Each structure stands twice: as C-alpha cells, then as structure tokens.
VOPAGU-2260 file (C-alpha; in pm, 1 decimal, decimal comma):
REM VOPAGU-2260
SITE   aa  ch    i         X         Y         Z
SITE  MET   A    0     -13,7     -15,3     -11,1
SITE  PRO   A    1     174,6     333,9    -129,6
SITE  GLU   A    2     244,8     591,7     177,8
SITE  ILE   A    3     113,5     933,7     237,6
SITE  LYS   A    4     405,0    1169,6     221,9
SITE  LYS   A    5     386,2    1445,4     482,4
SITE  GLU   A    6     372,5    1702,9     312,6
SITE  GLN   A    7       0,0    1576,1     161,0
SITE  LYS   A    8    -146,5    1532,2     507,2
SITE  ALA   A    9    -366,4    1804,5     580,1
SITE  ALA   A   10    -644,8    1860,5     832,6
SITE  ALA   A   11    -953,3    1663,8     813,7
SITE  PRO   A   12   -1272,4    1814,5     777,8
SITE  CYS   A   13   -1479,2    1578,5     958,7
SITE  PRO   A   14   -1438,6    1602,6    1317,2
SITE  LEU   A   15   -1495,0    1276,5    1375,8
SITE  TYR   A   16   -1188,4    1132,1    1186,8
SITE  LYS   A   17   -1012,6     981,5    1439,3
SITE  LYS   A   18   -1270,3     818,5    1635,3
SITE  CYS   A   19   -1452,9     668,8    1375,2
SITE  GLY   A   20   -1167,3     534,2    1138,6
SITE  GLY   A   21   -1412,4     475,7     814,2
SITE  CYS   A   22   -1279,9     770,2     611,0
SITE  GLN   A   23    -871,4     652,0     626,1
SITE  LEU   A   24    -784,4     935,9     359,5
SITE  GLN   A   25    -968,8    1260,1     487,7
SITE  ASN   A   26    -633,0    1431,1     530,8
SITE  LEU   A   27    -587,2    1424,1     168,8
SITE  ASN   A   28    -758,3    1645,1     -81,5
SITE  TYR   A   29    -962,3    1475,2    -342,8
SITE  GLU   A   30    -669,0    1484,0    -611,5
SITE  GLU   A   31    -455,1    1358,2    -407,3
SITE  GLN   A   32    -664,3    1067,0    -317,1
SITE  LEU   A   33    -703,3     990,4    -639,0
SITE  ARG   A   34    -358,1     956,4    -772,9
SITE  TRP   A   35    -267,6     775,2    -385,3
SITE  LYS   A   36    -542,5     457,6    -548,1
SITE  GLU   A   37    -362,2     518,5    -888,6
SITE  ARG   A   38     -40,4     398,4    -742,3
SITE  ARG   A   39    -210,4     140,7    -500,1
SITE  MET   A   40    -361,3       6,7    -833,0
SITE  ILE   A   41     -17,3      24,5   -1034,2
SITE  GLY   A   42     162,9    -120,5    -761,0
SITE  LEU   A   43     -93,1    -401,0    -759,1
SITE  MET   A   44    -184,4    -430,4   -1137,6
SITE  GLY   A   45      79,8    -271,5   -1338,1
SITE  GLN   A   46     251,2    -605,4   -1380,4
SITE  PHE   A   47     -51,0    -724,4   -1591,9
SITE  GLY   A   48     -53,2    -396,9   -1835,9
SITE  HIS   A   49    -156,2     -50,7   -1845,0
SITE  VAL   A   50    -397,9      99,8   -1570,0
SITE  GLU   A   51    -595,1     355,2   -1618,2
SITE  PRO   A   52    -605,7     711,0   -1452,8
SITE  VAL   A   53    -916,2     640,1   -1185,9
SITE  ILE   A   54   -1226,2     796,1   -1238,3
SITE  GLY   A   55   -1324,1     990,4    -964,1
SITE  MET   A   56   -1633,1    1172,3    -889,1
SITE  GLU   A   57   -1714,2    1525,0    -984,6
SITE  ARG   A   58   -1841,7    1600,2    -650,0
SITE  PRO   A   59   -1758,0    1315,2    -407,1
SITE  LEU   A   60   -1983,0    1368,2     -94,8
SITE  HIS   A   61   -2316,4    1197,1      44,0
SITE  TYR   A   62   -2294,3     950,7    -209,6
SITE  ARG   A   63   -2406,8     647,9      12,2
SITE  ASN   A   64   -2754,6     594,4     -41,2
SITE  LYS   A   65   -2741,4     364,7     195,9
SITE  VAL   A   66   -2691,9     417,8     579,7
SITE  GLN   A   67   -2700,1     227,0     880,4
SITE  ALA   A   68   -2676,6     306,8    1232,4
SITE  ALA   A   69   -2598,1     108,9    1547,7
SITE  PHE   A   70   -2780,5     257,9    1900,0
SITE  GLY   A   71   -2729,1     203,0    2229,1
SITE  LEU   A   72   -2685,8     463,2    2533,3
SITE  ASP   A   73   -2342,3     622,2    2652,2
SITE  ARG   A   74   -2229,1     646,3    2993,5
SITE  LYS   A   75   -2508,6     873,2    3126,4
SITE  LYS   A   76   -2751,0     614,0    2987,2
SITE  ARG   A   77   -2866,6     880,8    2686,9
SITE  ILE   A   78   -2996,5     763,4    2379,0
SITE  ILE   A   79   -2708,4     733,4    2081,5
SITE  SER   A   80   -2680,1     633,6    1721,3
SITE  GLY   A   81   -2410,9     603,8    1485,0
SITE  VAL   A   82   -2119,7     416,8    1390,0
SITE  TYR   A   83   -1885,9     134,5    1555,4
SITE  GLN   A   84   -1551,9     228,0    1562,3
SITE  SER   A   85   -1311,3     142,6    1345,9
SITE  SER   A   86   -1227,0    -299,5    1465,2
SITE  THR   A   87   -1419,5    -207,3    1814,6
SITE  HIS   A   88   -1792,1    -261,0    1930,7
SITE  ARG   A   89   -1758,8      99,2    2042,3
SITE  ILE   A   90   -2035,8     289,5    1926,7
SITE  VAL   A   91   -1917,0     678,1    1741,1
SITE  PRO   A   92   -2213,3     904,7    1804,1
SITE  VAL   A   93   -2278,3    1059,5    1478,1
SITE  ASP   A   94   -2551,4    1327,4    1339,6
SITE  ARG   A   95   -2416,7    1371,3     978,7
SITE  CYS   A   96   -2188,4    1225,5     773,0
SITE  MET   A   97   -2008,1    1390,8     496,0
SITE  ILE   A   98   -1999,6    1058,8     293,5
SITE  GLU   A   99   -2366,5     924,5     379,4
SITE  ASN   A  100   -2673,6    1079,7     207,5
SITE  GLU   A  101   -2827,0    1369,5     424,5
SITE  ALA   A  102   -3172,8    1275,3     395,1
SITE  ALA   A  103   -3076,7     926,4     553,3
SITE  ASP   A  104   -2879,6    1098,4     853,0
SITE  ALA   A  105   -3153,9    1299,8     901,9
SITE  ILE   A  106   -3448,8    1028,6     901,3
SITE  ILE   A  107   -3200,0     858,8    1152,4
SITE  VAL   A  108   -3157,9    1145,7    1399,7
SITE  THR   A  109   -3543,7    1166,8    1432,6
SITE  VAL   A  110   -3563,8     768,9    1522,2
SITE  ARG   A  111   -3328,2     840,5    1790,2
SITE  ARG   A  112   -3545,2    1134,8    1877,0
SITE  LEU   A  113   -3868,6     940,9    1882,4
SITE  LEU   A  114   -3728,1     654,3    2088,7
SITE  ALA   A  115   -3695,1     892,8    2387,3
SITE  ASP   A  116   -4052,9    1022,2    2324,7
SITE  PHE   A  117   -4213,2     694,7    2303,5
SITE  LYS   A  118   -4009,4     582,7    2623,9
SITE  LEU   A  119   -3858,3     286,3    2415,7
SITE  LEU   A  120   -3441,2     212,3    2429,4
SITE  PRO   A  121   -3207,9      50,9    2239,1
SITE  TYR   A  122   -3133,1    -354,1    2239,4
SITE  HIS   A  123   -2888,1    -487,8    2458,2
SITE  ALA   A  124   -2730,3    -790,3    2334,1
SITE  ASP   A  125   -2628,9    -924,8    2633,2
SITE  THR   A  126   -2909,8    -866,0    2869,5
SITE  GLY   A  127   -3212,8    -919,2    2569,3
SITE  ARG   A  128   -3371,5    -611,1    2705,7
SITE  GLY   A  129   -3450,1    -286,3    2539,1
SITE  PHE   A  130   -3566,3    -272,8    2186,0
SITE  LEU   A  131   -3409,8     -92,4    1881,5
SITE  ARG   A  132   -3075,1    -252,9    1755,3
SITE  HIS   A  133   -3009,3     -81,9    1419,0
SITE  VAL   A  134   -3152,4     146,8    1182,2
SITE  LEU   A  135   -3094,0     110,5     792,0
SITE  VAL   A  136   -3184,2     382,3     558,6
SITE  ARG   A  137   -3213,1     314,4     151,6
SITE  ARG   A  138   -3289,6     593,2    -103,1
SITE  GLY   A  139   -3323,4     502,3    -490,1
SITE  PHE   A  140   -3111,1     782,7    -619,7
SITE  SER   A  141   -3309,5     794,7    -944,9
SITE  THR   A  142   -3651,1     751,1    -792,8
SITE  GLY   A  143   -3597,3     933,0    -454,7
SITE  GLN   A  144   -3810,1     675,2    -274,2
SITE  VAL   A  145   -3693,5     562,8      44,2
SITE  MET   A  146   -3682,2     252,4     257,5
SITE  VAL   A  147   -3658,0     269,0     662,4
SITE  VAL   A  148   -3587,1     -54,8     845,8
SITE  LEU   A  149   -3609,9     -62,7    1188,6
SITE  VAL   A  150   -3389,2    -362,7    1338,7
SITE  THR   A  151   -3523,2    -525,7    1649,2
SITE  GLY   A  152   -3425,9    -726,1    1922,9
SITE  SER   A  153   -3771,5    -876,9    1971,4
SITE  PRO   A  154   -4108,8    -869,5    1753,1
SITE  VAL   A  155   -4262,8    -696,7    1969,4
SITE  PHE   A  156   -4320,9    -317,7    1854,5
SITE  PRO   A  157   -4505,4    -127,9    2153,2
SITE  SER   A  158   -4689,8     184,3    2006,2
SITE  LYS   A  159   -4615,0      78,1    1641,7
SITE  ASN   A  160   -4820,4     268,4    1431,7
SITE  HIS   A  161   -4815,6     551,6    1662,9
SITE  PHE   A  162   -4451,7     505,4    1586,8
SITE  VAL   A  163   -4460,9     479,9    1234,3
SITE  GLY   A  164   -4712,7     731,2    1180,7
SITE  ALA   A  165   -4480,4     989,7    1376,3
SITE  LEU   A  166   -4181,3     901,3    1145,3
SITE  LEU   A  167   -4386,9     977,7     858,5
SITE  LYS   A  168   -4504,1    1300,4     967,6
SITE  LYS   A  169   -4162,3    1403,4    1019,9
SITE  HIS   A  170   -4023,1    1253,4     691,6
SITE  PRO   A  171   -4329,6    1231,6     381,4
SITE  GLU   A  172   -4068,4    1114,4     165,8
SITE  ILE   A  173   -4030,2     776,3     306,0
SITE  THR   A  174   -4247,7     578,6      96,1
SITE  THR   A  175   -4162,3     251,5     257,0
SITE  VAL   A  176   -4129,2     118,8     655,6
SITE  LEU   A  177   -3999,6    -252,1     755,4
SITE  GLN   A  178   -3927,3    -387,2    1090,7
SITE  ASN   A  179   -3663,1    -661,6    1076,1
SITE  ILE   A  180   -3607,7    -943,1    1360,0
SITE  ASN   A  181   -3281,8    -997,5    1496,8
SITE  PRO   A  182   -3294,1   -1157,4    1826,4
SITE  GLY   A  183   -2923,7   -1327,9    1794,3
SITE  ARG   A  184   -2590,6   -1243,2    1970,5
SITE  THR   A  185   -2453,4   -1155,8    1615,0
SITE  SER   A  186   -2258,9    -880,5    1437,6
SITE  LEU   A  187   -2493,4    -958,2    1138,6
SITE  VAL   A  188   -2698,7    -659,1    1113,3
SITE  LEU   A  189   -3019,7    -791,6     991,0
SITE  GLY   A  190   -3204,5   -1086,5    1099,8
SITE  THR   A  191   -3409,2   -1335,0     846,1
SITE  GLN   A  192   -3750,5   -1213,5    1002,7
SITE  GLU   A  193   -3902,2    -892,4     862,9
SITE  LYS   A  194   -4287,8    -724,4     863,0
SITE  THR   A  195   -4370,5    -485,1     632,4
SITE  LEU   A  196   -4519,0    -148,0     858,8
SITE  PHE   A  197   -4605,1      70,2     568,7
SITE  GLY   A  198   -4565,6      81,7     202,2
SITE  PRO   A  199   -4454,6    -199,2     -11,5
SITE  GLY   A  200   -4184,3    -328,8     171,4
SITE  PHE   A  201   -3949,3    -233,1    -124,7
SITE  ILE   A  202   -3779,0      36,0    -326,7
SITE  GLU   A  203   -3716,7      66,3    -659,1
SITE  ASP   A  204   -3388,7     247,3    -847,8
SITE  GLU   A  205   -3302,2     267,0   -1251,5
SITE  LEU   A  206   -2966,6     209,6   -1309,0
SITE  CYS   A  207   -2840,3     179,0   -1674,3
SITE  GLY   A  208   -3189,7     178,3   -1813,2
SITE  CYS   A  209   -3290,3     -70,3   -1608,4
SITE  VAL   A  210   -3531,2     -93,5   -1307,9
SITE  PHE   A  211   -3439,3    -245,1    -990,0
SITE  ARG   A  212   -3649,5    -362,1    -694,1
SITE  ILE   A  213   -3466,1    -332,7    -385,2
SITE  SER   A  214   -3556,6    -500,2     -66,5
SITE  ALA   A  215   -3387,6    -470,9     260,3
SITE  GLN   A  216   -3192,3    -773,9     240,1
SITE  SER   A  217   -3111,1    -683,3    -150,1
SITE  PHE   A  218   -2726,7    -636,6    -268,4
SITE  TYR   A  219   -2707,0    -299,6    -456,4
SITE  GLN   A  220   -2396,8     -87,1    -498,6
SITE  ILE   A  221   -2430,7     224,2    -256,4
SITE  ASN   A  222   -2275,3     512,8    -506,8
SITE  PRO   A  223   -2522,0     515,8    -768,8
SITE  VAL   A  224   -2331,3     797,5    -955,3
SITE  GLN   A  225   -2007,6     569,0    -989,4
SITE  THR   A  226   -2208,2     252,1   -1079,0
SITE  GLN   A  227   -2323,3     374,9   -1339,6
SITE  VAL   A  228   -1934,2     451,9   -1437,9
SITE  LEU   A  229   -1845,2     107,0   -1330,1
SITE  TYR   A  230   -2111,8     -74,3   -1519,4
SITE  GLU   A  231   -2077,1     107,0   -1812,4
SITE  THR   A  232   -1731,9      13,2   -1817,4
SITE  ALA   A  233   -1806,7    -335,2   -1800,2
SITE  MET   A  234   -2069,3    -336,3   -2065,2
SITE  GLU   A  235   -1766,5    -138,3   -2293,8
SITE  TYR   A  236   -1557,1    -436,6   -2225,8
SITE  ALA   A  237   -1803,4    -718,7   -2279,5
SITE  ALA   A  238   -1770,2    -564,9   -2634,5
SITE  LEU   A  239   -2175,5    -734,1   -2738,0
SITE  SER   A  240   -2295,2    -725,0   -3059,7
SITE  GLY   A  241   -2619,5    -946,6   -3034,6
SITE  GLN   A  242   -2459,1   -1349,2   -3081,9
SITE  GLU   A  243   -2263,8   -1372,9   -2764,3
SITE  THR   A  244   -2429,2   -1593,8   -2455,4
SITE  VAL   A  245   -2325,9   -1449,4   -2114,0
SITE  VAL   A  246   -2292,8   -1577,0   -1773,4
SITE  ASP   A  247   -2327,7   -1357,5   -1497,3
SITE  ALA   A  248   -2154,6   -1491,5   -1179,7
SITE  TYR   A  249   -2224,0   -1386,2    -842,2
SITE  CYS   A  250   -2544,3   -1215,9   -1000,9
SITE  GLY   A  251   -2727,7   -1143,0    -707,4
SITE  THR   A  252   -3028,3    -942,0    -760,5
SITE  GLY   A  253   -2936,4    -955,9   -1166,8
SITE  THR   A  254   -2788,2    -573,7   -1230,6
SITE  ILE   A  255   -2508,6    -641,4   -1476,2
SITE  GLY   A  256   -2660,0    -934,1   -1608,0
SITE  LEU   A  257   -2979,1    -770,4   -1671,7
SITE  ILE   A  258   -2805,8    -470,5   -1816,7
SITE  ALA   A  259   -2633,8    -665,3   -2035,9
SITE  ALA   A  260   -2922,1    -845,2   -2142,6
SITE  ARG   A  261   -3035,8    -502,5   -2247,5
SITE  ARG   A  262   -2743,4    -419,3   -2399,9
SITE  GLY   A  263   -2687,5    -649,2   -2689,5
SITE  ALA   A  264   -2673,5   -1022,8   -2543,0
SITE  LYS   A  265   -2823,6   -1276,8   -2709,8
SITE  GLN   A  266   -2896,1   -1481,7   -2397,0
SITE  VAL   A  267   -2777,9   -1405,9   -2004,3
SITE  VAL   A  268   -2762,2   -1677,0   -1802,2
SITE  GLY   A  269   -2727,5   -1556,1   -1415,8
SITE  VAL   A  270   -2598,8   -1749,3   -1117,6
SITE  GLU   A  271   -2634,7   -1726,4    -755,1
SITE  ILE   A  272   -2606,9   -1898,9    -453,8
SITE  ASN   A  273   -2845,4   -1683,1    -225,9
SITE  ARG   A  274   -3184,8   -1785,5    -297,8
SITE  GLU   A  275   -3361,0   -1470,7    -241,3
SITE  ALA   A  276   -3157,6   -1265,9    -451,1
SITE  VAL   A  277   -3204,1   -1519,3    -736,7
SITE  ARG   A  278   -3579,2   -1440,3    -633,9
SITE  ASP   A  279   -3552,6   -1069,2    -704,3
SITE  ALA   A  280   -3333,0   -1119,2   -1039,2
SITE  ILE   A  281   -3657,2   -1287,5   -1135,3
SITE  ALA   A  282   -3844,4   -1040,7   -1028,6
SITE  ASN   A  283   -3611,7    -742,3   -1227,6
SITE  ALA   A  284   -3645,4    -939,7   -1516,7
SITE  LYS   A  285   -4008,9    -973,4   -1535,2
SITE  ARG   A  286   -4008,9    -588,7   -1405,5
SITE  ASN   A  287   -3780,1    -460,4   -1738,6
SITE  GLN   A  288   -3979,4    -670,5   -1941,3
SITE  ILE   A  289   -3617,6    -886,2   -2007,4
SITE  LYS   A  290   -3691,7   -1222,6   -2207,6
SITE  ASN   A  291   -3318,9   -1340,9   -2268,7
SITE  ALA   A  292   -3220,1   -1358,4   -1940,5
SITE  ARG   A  293   -3247,2   -1663,6   -1728,5
SITE  PHE   A  294   -3147,7   -1668,9   -1321,4
SITE  TYR   A  295   -3071,0   -1994,8   -1141,1
SITE  CYS   A  296   -2988,9   -2040,0    -818,0
SITE  ALA   A  297   -2685,7   -2266,2    -814,4
SITE  ASP   A  298   -2304,6   -2264,4    -734,0
SITE  ALA   A  299   -2167,1   -2022,2   -1017,5
SITE  GLY   A  300   -1880,5   -2247,3   -1055,1
SITE  ALA   A  301   -2035,4   -2588,5   -1050,9
SITE  TRP   A  302   -2288,9   -2444,6   -1305,2
SITE  MET   A  303   -2020,7   -2343,3   -1556,9
SITE  ARG   A  304   -1848,6   -2710,6   -1534,3
SITE  ASP   A  305   -2220,6   -2857,0   -1596,0
SITE  MET   A  306   -2230,8   -2603,8   -1909,4
SITE  ALA   A  307   -1926,7   -2733,3   -2016,9
SITE  ALA   A  308   -1926,8   -3066,5   -1946,7
SITE  ALA   A  309   -2299,6   -3067,5   -2205,2
SITE  GLY   A  310   -2118,1   -2900,3   -2457,6
SITE  GLU   A  311   -2271,6   -2574,8   -2375,5
SITE  GLN   A  312   -2023,6   -2284,4   -2462,8
SITE  ALA   A  313   -2013,0   -1883,3   -2338,5
SITE  ASP   A  314   -1876,8   -1597,5   -2499,9
SITE  VAL   A  315   -1830,7   -1380,3   -2202,9
SITE  VAL   A  316   -1790,5   -1475,8   -1836,3
SITE  LEU   A  317   -1922,1   -1141,6   -1605,2
SITE  MET   A  318   -1799,2   -1183,6   -1234,1
SITE  ASP   A  319   -1848,5    -944,3    -945,2
SITE  PRO   A  320   -1751,1   -1145,2    -659,9
SITE  PRO   A  321   -1722,7   -1061,8    -280,2
SITE  ARG   A  322   -1410,0    -864,1    -141,4
SITE  ALA   A  323   -1224,6   -1211,6     -53,2
SITE  GLY   A  324   -1218,7   -1278,5    -401,9
SITE  SER   A  325   -1293,4   -1555,5    -625,1
SITE  ASP   A  326   -1127,4   -1924,9    -486,4
SITE  GLU   A  327    -933,8   -2167,1    -730,0
SITE  ALA   A  328   -1229,9   -2392,5    -814,0
SITE  PHE   A  329   -1405,9   -2079,5    -962,0
SITE  LEU   A  330   -1165,9   -1989,3   -1105,3
SITE  SER   A  331   -1073,2   -2316,6   -1296,4
SITE  SER   A  332   -1469,1   -2334,0   -1371,5
SITE  VAL   A  333   -1389,3   -2064,7   -1576,5
SITE  LEU   A  334   -1092,4   -2211,4   -1766,7
SITE  THR   A  335   -1316,8   -2510,1   -1817,1
SITE  LEU   A  336   -1570,3   -2303,0   -1990,2
SITE  ALA   A  337   -1326,0   -2094,3   -2177,8
SITE  PRO   A  338   -1518,9   -1830,6   -2285,2
SITE  LYS   A  339   -1355,1   -1533,5   -2499,5
SITE  ARG   A  340   -1387,6   -1246,1   -2291,3
SITE  VAL   A  341   -1365,5   -1223,2   -1874,5
SITE  VAL   A  342   -1481,4    -928,8   -1745,4
SITE  TYR   A  343   -1375,6    -879,3   -1361,8
SITE  ILE   A  344   -1555,9    -643,9   -1176,9
SITE  SER   A  345   -1355,2    -597,9    -815,8
SITE  CYS   A  346   -1403,0    -414,8    -524,8
SITE  ASN   A  347   -1018,4    -564,4    -357,6
SITE  PRO   A  348    -748,0    -510,8    -580,4
SITE  GLU   A  349    -568,9    -757,9    -391,5
SITE  THR   A  350    -767,5    -993,3    -390,5
SITE  LEU   A  351    -794,8    -888,4    -753,5
SITE  ALA   A  352    -451,9    -912,3    -880,3
SITE  ARG   A  353    -428,5   -1258,3    -697,7
SITE  ASP   A  354    -709,8   -1407,9    -962,7
SITE  VAL   A  355    -599,3   -1232,0   -1266,7
SITE  LEU   A  356    -255,8   -1373,4   -1196,9
SITE  PHE   A  357    -405,2   -1737,5   -1185,9
SITE  LEU   A  358    -629,4   -1664,1   -1506,6
SITE  THR   A  359    -305,9   -1554,0   -1684,7
SITE  LYS   A  360     -71,6   -1817,6   -1617,5
SITE  ARG   A  361    -347,1   -2029,2   -1765,2
SITE  GLY   A  362    -395,9   -1860,6   -2139,6
SITE  TYR   A  363    -572,9   -1563,3   -2064,6
SITE  ARG   A  364    -437,2   -1193,6   -2126,1
SITE  VAL   A  365    -518,5    -859,4   -1964,5
SITE  GLN   A  366    -624,5    -646,4   -2188,8
SITE  ARG   A  367    -768,4    -336,3   -2032,0
SITE  ILE   A  368    -783,1    -190,5   -1669,1
SITE  GLN   A  369    -999,1      72,0   -1538,7
SITE  PRO   A  370   -1026,7     190,7   -1188,2
SITE  VAL   A  371   -1322,1     348,9   -1027,0
SITE  ASP   A  372   -1329,5     528,9    -732,4
SITE  MET   A  373   -1679,4     401,2    -585,0
SITE  PHE   A  374   -1589,7     517,6    -203,9
SITE  PRO   A  375   -1375,6     874,8    -142,9
SITE  PHE   A  376   -1262,9     910,9     144,1
SITE  THR   A  377   -1193,1     604,0     163,8
SITE  ASN   A  378    -904,7     341,4      82,9
SITE  HIS   A  379   -1130,0     134,3    -141,7
SITE  ILE   A  380   -1097,1      88,9    -497,1
SITE  GLU   A  381   -1320,8     -62,0    -735,5
SITE  ALA   A  382   -1160,6    -196,4   -1076,8
SITE  VAL   A  383   -1290,5    -348,2   -1390,0
SITE  VAL   A  384   -1038,2    -558,7   -1584,9
SITE  LEU   A  385   -1069,9    -730,3   -1930,1
SITE  LEU   A  386    -948,8   -1052,6   -2000,5
SITE  THR   A  387    -931,8   -1246,2   -2358,0
SITE  ARG   A  388    -831,2   -1586,9   -2394,0
SITE  GLN   A  389    -547,0   -1654,0   -2593,7
SITE  LYS   A  390    -543,4   -1904,5   -2885,8
SITE  THR   A  391    -424,6   -2180,6   -2840,5
SITE  ASN   A  392     -75,2   -2406,1   -2964,8
SITE  ALA   A  393    -246,1   -2619,6   -3226,4
SITE  LYS   A  394      65,6   -2881,3   -3179,6
SITE  HIS   A  395      26,9   -2900,6   -2777,4
SITE  GLY   A  396    -315,3   -2790,2   -2742,4
SITE  LYS   A  397    -180,1   -2583,8   -2452,9
SITE  PRO   A  398    -210,9   -2170,1   -2464,3
SITE  PRO   A  399      97,2   -1988,6   -2575,7
SITE  ALA   A  400     355,9   -1875,4   -2286,4
SITE  VAL   A  401     199,5   -1537,5   -2111,3
SITE  ALA   A  402     466,0   -1295,3   -2157,4
SITE  LYS   A  403     610,9   -1119,8   -1836,9
C-alpha cells in the first residue's frame, strides 16, 4: 500500500475522523486521494498491463445511498446512534456524515428522538432487554424512494402504529417502513424475519436504463453515480454484438446481467447461490420485460463446469465477487468453460491481482484495467478488468506462454 507523504497531509474536514476510522483518506484532498489510489492499483496490477487513471467523482460527498446506524446508550444512559469505531464494538455518535445521504442521516436522528418520546430503549444483546438495535435507510437515487428498516431485538413493537405515523409525519418522503427482527448475539445487522409496516416493503431505482427492485436484504451498489460508470465500463469491455451467450456469475439481484441482456447479449445466464437474491433477479427481469435472461440458484463454478460438460459455450463471463475474491475452484471452472472474454469487476485490488495472476498463467491475457473511485475518502478501490482467451497452440493444445 503506498505511503502518504507528510507534505500531503492536511487537516481532516470531519471532527470524527480519528474516532470513526471509516474515511481513512480524509487528510488528503480529493485529487491526492485519486493519485494515492492510482499508485496502489499500479503497484498491484501494473504487472499485467497499463492501468488507466482512476475515474473519480465530480462531487465526492454524500454519495452513500445506503446508511445504517447502530443504537445504544452512552455512559450517562442517553440514547446514541452512529457507527462502530473501527475494529471495536464501541458506538461513535453521528448526526451528520460527509459521505452519507443527508436525508438518511436526518431520518436516523428523528428515529433516535422518537425512541425517547415513546419511552423505548436500544436493545442490549447481552441482557436481551431493550428494543432497537439498528436503523437501515436506503434511497433510490433516480426515483427518490426511501426505505427505512427498524431492526429490533424482538417482534414486540410497542405503539407501533403511532411510532410509524410520527416518523412519516416528520419525513413524508419515506415510501416504505419495515421491521426486521434480529434476536441473536451476532455482528450481522439484519435478521431473517421481516414485517412490512408501511408501503410495499421495497423500493425501486433505475440504473443503466433498467429498473431494479431493492429489498432490505438486497445487494445494491451504494454509490449510484459511480455504479453507472462502473457498469458502463463493464459493458464496453463485454463488447456485445447481439450474438453472445453471457454468464453472470455472482449475479445477486441481476443488475449487471440484466443490463447486458438489454445492451445486446443474445442470452444471459445468471447464477447466484443466495435464493432470495435469485428471486429478486427474476422479478427484476419481469419488471423490465427482459426475456433473454434466466437466473438460477446454484454454485456458479459448478454451473459453469456442467455447462462445459454438456457441450454448451459462453462468449463472455461477467464476474463480480465479494471482497474475498474468487477461489481456485471457481477460477478453474472459468478455464473449463473457456469464454472468449472475462470481465472481472472487483472491489478489492489485492484479491483481484491474485485471481488475475491465476488466469493469466493459464491462457488469459489482460487487455484493459480501469479503476473507479466508488468510495471517496476511503482506501477502497473498485476496478474493471478485461481478460481475453489466447489462441491455443495447435501442436500441443496449450495456450501460448504469457509474456511477463
């Protein structure tokens, strides 16, 4: 990881910078942050080819359209809400955050005040007493629809209707309110049981010409402006002409796969191991009247191996794995299916470099590397990488040696 030179350091604009730990690069101006990220990407990915300059944001503030806050009591037994201090379970009180949606922050502050008005307390996992654990707010960037999820320690919600009514009176922009029940001693924010208290129980947003349904549990990129950039880059690299079969591995709720189906793929096969996400993906395909995309609940690697064994082919594999990246079993299944192009969307340059090294040693070559700044003021970097399959050596049936 590149070092921050002393002369670059400046006063952080957020007073919670040292306590929170969420925005690691606040002591750099935005241009310096982009240069820092570019050096990091070059250090990790430069061995594979030219790294394009990082695509930054014109307005890198209040970009997070998903905001969650933990609730607790301070030493004076006052209700507080905020974020967990980095690497601890200690809540740092937050009313306003420079990277979070301002309307979401205001809603969370209102919920905190309503707790006091209704004589409700934050939930304490050790004792099992209290009511509210977390609040999650999601906002549709293009639609303006707002979801509020009240995460409680038990299903009992005293004065439920009056509480929700008071919240809606203060924030009429809210379009749906849910209660999520999470009684376990766990670091996970959401539990498995859910009740819709107001509205349809989901929101919708538009991205790259498609409309997506977003539930409380759905994975959906939190920076919509840069997500558009990220996915447009992926579509450019996929180079769809209308004849391609595309596999969308780790498809989640089908976002990029449906965009590919709309943008020129002959057919898209989305594979995801999370059953609820697949259900959302199918609903999203119907919502957008897309008929050339199919979604399956299965392990993506096993699915691709089965495709190859059945003699089926794929021209493009889109992969957007979690921060841990892919494992060798999945990457080996990519080699077995042998698509012409692999478009790898990464949220972790370290695991990206590891996975790309695996593929380039086995017949693929990196053609393009485009970093995108999805998370200004943090040290996180997203990137899109295009890999193409090299022609095999006809005599030995092996790909040519990869140039170092």
